[in-house]
C-alpha positions in Angstrom: 123.6 167.2 51.5 122.7 170.3 53.4 119.4 169.4 53.5 120.4 166.1 55.1 121.8 167.3 57.8 119.6 170.2 58.5 116.7 167.1 58.9 119.2 165.6 60.6 119.5 168.3 63.0 115.7 168.5 63.5 115.1 164.6 64.1 117.8 165.4 66.7 116.4 168.0 68.2 112.6 166.5 68.4 114.0 163.7 70.0 115.6 165.4 72.7 112.5 166.9 73.6 110.0 164.2 73.1 112.8 161.5 74.7 111.8 162.9 78.3 108.4 163.0 77.9 108.2 159.4 77.0 109.9 158.1 79.6 107.7 159.9 81.9 104.7 158.6 80.4 106.4 154.8 80.6 107.6 155.6 84.6 103.8 156.8 84.8 102.8 153.7 83.3 105.2 151.3 85.4 104.3 153.3 88.6 100.6 152.8 87.7 101.1 149.0 86.5 102.2 148.5 90.4 99.6 150.4 91.9 97.1 148.8 89.5 98.0 145.7 87.7 96.3 144.6 85.2 93.8 141.9 85.1 95.3 139.1 84.1 93.5 136.0 82.1 92.4 133.4 85.1 94.8 130.6 85.1 92.7 127.3 83.8 91.3 125.2 86.4 90.8 121.6 86.3 87.3 121.2 87.3 85.9 119.8 90.3 84.9 116.1 89.7 81.1 116.1 89.4 79.1 114.3 91.8 78.5 111.5 89.4 82.4 111.1 88.9 83.0 110.9 92.4 80.5 107.8 92.7 82.2 106.7 89.7 85.6 106.5 91.2 84.3 105.2 94.4 82.5 102.7 92.7 85.2 101.1 90.8 87.7 101.0 94.5 84.3 99.2 96.0 85.1 96.4 93.3 88.4 95.5 95.1 86.6 94.9 98.7 83.4 93.5 96.9 86.1 91.0 95.3 87.6 90.4 98.3 84.5 89.1 99.5 84.3 86.3 97.0 87.5 84.6 99.2 85.9 83.0 101.6 83.8 80.8 98.9 86.5 80.7 96.4 88.7 79.2 99.6 86.3 76.8 100.8 85.4 75.4 97.6 88.2 75.3 95.4 91.5 75.6 97.3 93.5 72.7 99.3 91.9 72.5 102.9 94.8 73.6 106.0 96.9 75.7 103.9 96.2 79.3 104.9 100.0 80.6 104.2 100.3 78.6 101.5 97.4 80.6 99.6 98.1 83.9 101.1 101.6 84.0 99.7 100.5 82.2 96.2 97.9 84.7 96.3 100.4 87.7 96.5 103.6 86.9 95.2 103.0 85.5 91.5 100.5 88.6 91.0 103.4 90.7 92.0 106.0 89.2 89.7 103.4 89.3 86.5 103.2 93.1 87.8 106.8 93.6 87.6 107.1 92.0 84.7 104.7 93.8 82.9 104.9 97.6 83.8 109.1 96.9 83.6 109.7 99.8 86.5 111.5 99.0 90.0 111.8 101.1 93.0 113.7 104.0 93.4 115.3 106.4 96.7 112.6 106.2 99.7 110.0 104.1 97.7 112.2 100.9 98.3 111.5 101.3 101.8 108.1 102.7 101.5 106.6 99.8 98.9 108.2 97.7 101.3 106.4 99.0 104.4 103.0 99.0 102.4 103.8 95.9 101.1 104.3 94.4 105.2 101.0 95.8 105.8 98.8 94.6 103.2 99.5 91.7 102.4 103.1 90.5 104.4 101.7 90.9 108.3 97.9 91.4 107.1 97.4 88.3 105.2 98.7 85.4 107.7 96.8 87.4 110.4 93.6 87.4 108.8 93.5 83.7 108.0 94.7 83.4 111.6 91.4 85.3 112.6 89.7 83.6 110.1 90.6 79.8 111.1 89.9 80.7 115.1 86.8 83.2 114.7 83.1 82.2 113.2 83.2 84.7 110.2 80.7 86.8 111.6 82.9 88.0 114.7 85.5 88.4 112.4 83.9 90.7 110.0 82.3 92.6 112.7 85.8 93.0 114.1 87.6 94.3 110.4 84.4 96.6 110.1 85.9 99.0 112.7 88.2 100.3 109.6 86.2 103.0 108.8 87.0 104.2 112.8 90.4 103.4 112.6 91.5 105.1 109.6 89.5 108.5 111.6 92.1 107.8 114.3 95.1 107.4 112.2 94.1 110.5 110.0 94.4 112.9 112.7 97.9 111.9 113.6 99.0 111.2 110.0 96.4 113.3 107.6 95.9 116.0 109.9 92.5 115.4 109.4 90.1 115.8 111.8 87.2 113.1 111.9 83.5 114.6 111.4 80.6 113.6 113.4 78.7 112.3 110.1 81.9 109.8 109.6 82.1 108.9 113.4 78.5 107.9 113.2 78.4 105.9 109.5 81.2 104.2 111.4 78.9 103.0 114.4 76.5 102.5 112.0 78.8 100.2 110.0 79.6 98.3 113.2 76.3 97.5 113.7 74.5 96.7 110.6 77.7 94.1 109.7 76.9 92.8 113.3 73.4 92.6 112.5 74.5 90.7 108.8 76.7 88.5 109.7 76.5 87.8 113.8 75.0 83.9 115.3 73.2 83.9 118.3 75.8 80.7 118.9 79.5 82.6 118.0 82.2 81.8 119.9 84.6 84.5 120.9 88.8 83.0 121.2 90.8 86.4 122.3 93.9 85.1 119.7 91.4 85.3 117.1 90.3 88.1 118.5 93.7 89.7 118.8 95.1 88.5 115.4 91.7 90.2 113.6 92.3 93.2 115.2 95.7 93.9 113.9 95.1 92.6 110.6 92.4 95.3 110.7 94.8 97.8 112.2 97.8 97.6 109.9 95.3 98.1 106.8 93.5 101.2 108.3 97.5 102.2 108.8 98.2 100.9 105.3 95.7 103.0 104.2 96.7 106.4 105.7 100.4 105.7 104.6 99.8 105.3 101.2 97.1 108.9 101.3 100.3 110.5 102.7 102.5 109.2 100.3 100.8 109.5 97.1 102.4 107.5 94.1 106.0 108.4 92.3 106.1 110.9 89.8 105.6 108.8 86.2 104.5 105.2 88.2 101.5 103.3 87.6 98.9 102.3 89.5 99.8 99.1 88.7 103.7 99.4 88.6 103.1 100.8 92.8 100.8 97.2 93.5 103.6 95.2 91.8 105.8 96.6 94.3 103.9 95.8 97.0 102.6 92.8 96.6 106.2 91.1 95.2 107.4 92.8 98.8 104.6 91.1 100.8 104.9 87.6 98.8 108.5 87.8 99.3 107.9 88.0 103.1 104.9 85.4 102.9 106.5 82.8 100.9 109.5 81.4 103.3 107.1 81.3 106.4 104.3 79.0 104.2 106.6 76.9 102.7 108.4 76.2 106.1 105.7 75.9 108.4 103.0 74.1 105.4 104.8 72.9 102.2 103.2 72.3 99.2 100.5 69.7 98.9 101.3 67.0 96.9 99.7 67.4 93.8 97.3 70.9 92.1 94.0 69.8 91.0 92.0 72.2 87.8 89.9 73.6 90.7 93.2 74.4 93.4 94.6 75.9 90.0 92.0 77.8 88.7 90.8 79.0 92.2 94.6 80.2 92.9 94.2 81.7 89.4 91.3 83.8 90.2 92.6 84.9 93.6 95.9 86.0 92.3 94.7 87.9 89.1 91.2 89.4 90.1 90.8 88.9 93.5 94.3 90.2 94.7 96.2 92.2 91.1 93.0 93.9 90.0 91.1 95.2 93.2 94.4 96.0 94.4 94.9 98.5 91.5 90.8 99.5 92.1 91.6 99.8 95.7 94.8 101.5 95.9 93.2 104.2 92.6 90.4 104.6 95.5 92.6 105.7 98.0 94.3 108.2 95.6 91.5 109.6 94.7 89.3 109.5 97.4 89.6 110.8 101.0 90.8 108.2 103.1 87.5 108.4 105.1 85.5 107.6 102.4 87.8 105.0 100.5 87.6 103.0 104.5 83.7 102.5 104.3 84.3 100.7 100.9 85.6 97.9 102.6 82.3 97.2 104.5 81.3 95.8 100.7 83.2 92.6 101.7 81.0 91.0 104.4 77.8 91.9 101.9 79.6 90.5 98.9 80.3 87.5 101.3 76.9 87.2 102.8 75.4 87.4 98.8 77.8 84.7 98.2 76.8 82.4 100.3 72.6 83.2 99.6 73.8 82.6 96.1 76.2 80.3 95.6 76.0 77.9 98.8 72.2 78.4 99.6 72.3 80.2 102.5 68.4 82.0 103.7 68.5 85.9 105.2 66.8 86.4 108.3 64.7 89.7 109.1 67.7 90.8 110.8 70.2 89.9 108.5 68.3 92.0 105.8 68.2 94.6 108.4 71.6 94.6 108.5 72.6 94.6 104.9 70.2 97.9 104.8 72.6 99.4 107.3 75.4 98.7 106.4 74.8 99.6 102.8 73.5 103.3 104.2 76.9 103.5 106.3 78.7 103.2 103.1 76.9 105.9 101.7 77.1 108.3 104.5 80.3 107.6 104.6 81.4 109.3 101.5 82.8 113.1 102.1 80.2 115.1 100.9 82.8 117.2 98.7 84.9 114.4 96.7 88.4 116.1 95.6 90.0 113.3 94.0 92.9 114.1 91.6 92.1 114.5 87.8 
């Protein structure tokens, strides 16, 4: 008992002498840590996609406008004539409803009005203006006007995205306009002021939609198919009553009509726009806008292969300029999200 009491006193005495030293050392360590914090392991960073990966994003996004390049051939060869608004409505609304049924997700909060705005810009207002311009202008004039979209995106980007266009972007935009003009314009092209106004307005709306889509992004946990379905449905709901009132339904639909509407709705709209919106999300707005120039290229090649048209030397030169513009318009440092 006495021995235990002595050992206890010794331990207490030792603690009284060593505790202040320990506190002193701990305080010194804390001061040292504040002045010289220990090196922390670097947080894992998402590797910047390589040039090959960025080119893959661009190639997938280009499928959208490339598919739109087949719209003219599909419309003239498969769809009933003189019903552009009906074609626009049947192109948007069924595809949107199908995507809504597949994704089973509706907008929430601010995305009710954001989806409506984007749906009207991309479909509800864009499609009627596009068809009006196509019916009042030669295809070459319409395509040349639409080729200014990269320049419009660059202009909107200054105000909305606070991104100033580079000289490279502006040069690529001018080269693209010149290339499309050589590719599709004809010497006998006529000018219709109403058609030009409609086509320029349509192109402006689509450029604004690109910039706003880049600014707003995508709601967390929402797939691109759901976001595409919201916009298609909103645009289709605007188009449907106008088309039924102004044009009505044809007496009957042929097998070719059904095939044409199915192709435009599923491939040319639902899939094409989902890939297009993915490109907007992954690539800089200026870069993705140049991918739209593949539209007149594919339209020209479709006429060459399907309709038996031929290319002149000037058209070949225009084709080279357009492709060069698309390559030149891609930003040097792609920073798409992983």
